C-alpha positions in Angstrom: -0.1 -0.1 0.1 1.4 3.4 -0.9 2.3 6.0 1.7 1.3 9.8 1.4 2.3 12.4 3.4 0.5 15.9 4.5 1.6 19.1 6.1 -0.6 20.4 9.1 0.0 23.3 11.4 1.3 22.9 14.9 -2.0 23.8 16.5 -4.2 21.0 14.2 -1.5 18.4 15.1 -1.8 19.3 19.0 -5.9 18.8 18.4 -5.1 15.6 16.5 -2.7 14.3 19.8 -5.7 15.1 21.9 -8.0 12.9 20.4 -5.2 10.1 19.8 -7.9 7.3 19.7 -9.2 8.2 16.5 -7.4 6.5 13.6 -6.4 9.7 11.5 -5.0 7.9 8.6 -9.0 6.0 8.4 -10.3 9.6 8.5 -8.2 10.8 5.9 -8.8 7.6 3.5 -12.5 8.0 3.9 -12.4 11.7 3.0 -10.3 11.1 -0.1 -12.8 8.6 -0.9 -15.7 10.8 -0.4 -14.2 13.5 -2.5 -13.4 11.2 -5.6 -16.9 10.1 -5.5 -18.4 13.3 -5.7 -16.0 14.3 -8.3 -16.7 10.8 -10.2 -20.7 11.7 -9.9 -20.1 15.4 -11.3 -18.1 14.1 -14.4 -20.9 11.6 -14.9 -23.9 14.2 -14.2 -22.4 16.8 -16.6 -24.2 20.0 -16.7 -27.9 19.7 -16.5 -29.3 21.7 -19.5 -32.9 21.2 -18.6 -32.5 22.6 -15.2 -30.3 25.8 -16.8 -32.8 26.2 -19.1 -35.6 26.5 -16.6 -33.4 28.8 -14.5 -33.0 30.9 -17.5 -36.7 31.0 -18.1 -37.5 31.9 -14.3 -34.8 34.5 -14.2 -36.4 36.3 -17.5 -39.9 36.0 -16.1 -38.8 37.6 -13.0 -37.1 40.5 -15.1 -40.3 41.0 -17.0 -42.4 41.2 -14.0 -40.5 43.5 -12.0 -40.4 46.2 -15.1 -37.4 45.2 -16.4 -35.1 45.8 -12.8 -32.2 43.7 -12.0 -33.2 41.1 -9.1 -30.6 43.3 -6.8 -32.8 46.3 -7.3 -35.9 44.7 -6.4 -34.4 43.1 -3.3 -33.2 46.6 -2.1 -36.5 48.1 -2.5 -38.2 45.3 -0.6 -35.7 45.7 2.2 -36.3 49.3 2.0 -39.8 49.4 2.4 -39.4 46.9 5.3 -37.4 49.3 7.1 -39.7 52.2 6.5 -42.8 50.2 8.2 
């Protein structure tokens, strides 16, 4: 089995030493596996063009419903009105 090493700061090492009953190698192996699995899922999934199109349509509808204002402008107006109540 190959060996890898990582560098951590002194404070983190001190905390790890205080929890010496934890198998840190196993923690790292599991986390590495999780990251790899997530990245592989992303590659398989690719871009969800249907969701992108739906979001684009909703964004445009919002734009039309609020007089062509940007969402940031509308949110700012809502916040300002609530502060004036």
